[in-house]
C-alpha positions, 0 to 999 in steps of 0.5 A: 945102246952102243957097242962098248957101253958098260965096258972099259972101252966106253968113251963119251961122245964129244961135240965137234965144236966145243969138245964137251960131252954131248949130254952137257954141250951148250952149243947151238945147232948149226943152221943148215944151208938152204937148198938151191931151188929145183930147175924145171926139166923143160929149162934143161938141155941134156946130152946123151952119149955112149962111151967105151971104157976099159975092157970094152965096157959101154957106159951111157952118159947124161950130161948138162944137168942143173939143179940141187944134188937131191934133184939129180939123185932122184933123176939117177934113181928113176933112170937106173930103175927104167934101165934095170942097170947100175949107175952113178952121179959124177962130180962133173954133173953127169949121170953114168948108166952101165951099158948101151942105154941111150934109147931108153934114157932118151925116151924116159928123159923126154917123158919127164919133160927134159930137152935132149940134144 
């Protein structure tokens, strides 16, 4: 049940392609793009470095990641949990973890089978 169901503000949900009501739409579902295959950790060479950001904040950056978005997101979650810190995944295929975490990240990445330069 929607927020405005049964009121004067209720509007039907429209299909993005044919702009018909979703209940009567005859469009075929879009075929999702196939995921790219995962790249094994032993075939990736990662670089771990620390950068200083504005106001003196330190960020540990892991670069050289390959593979699909899902694989990189899973790695980010594992690294954030290991360090107990926040982090993000950049469009530049880099993981950024808050703080000076290079030793912890190196050991965790080596445990997972990644090569570190």
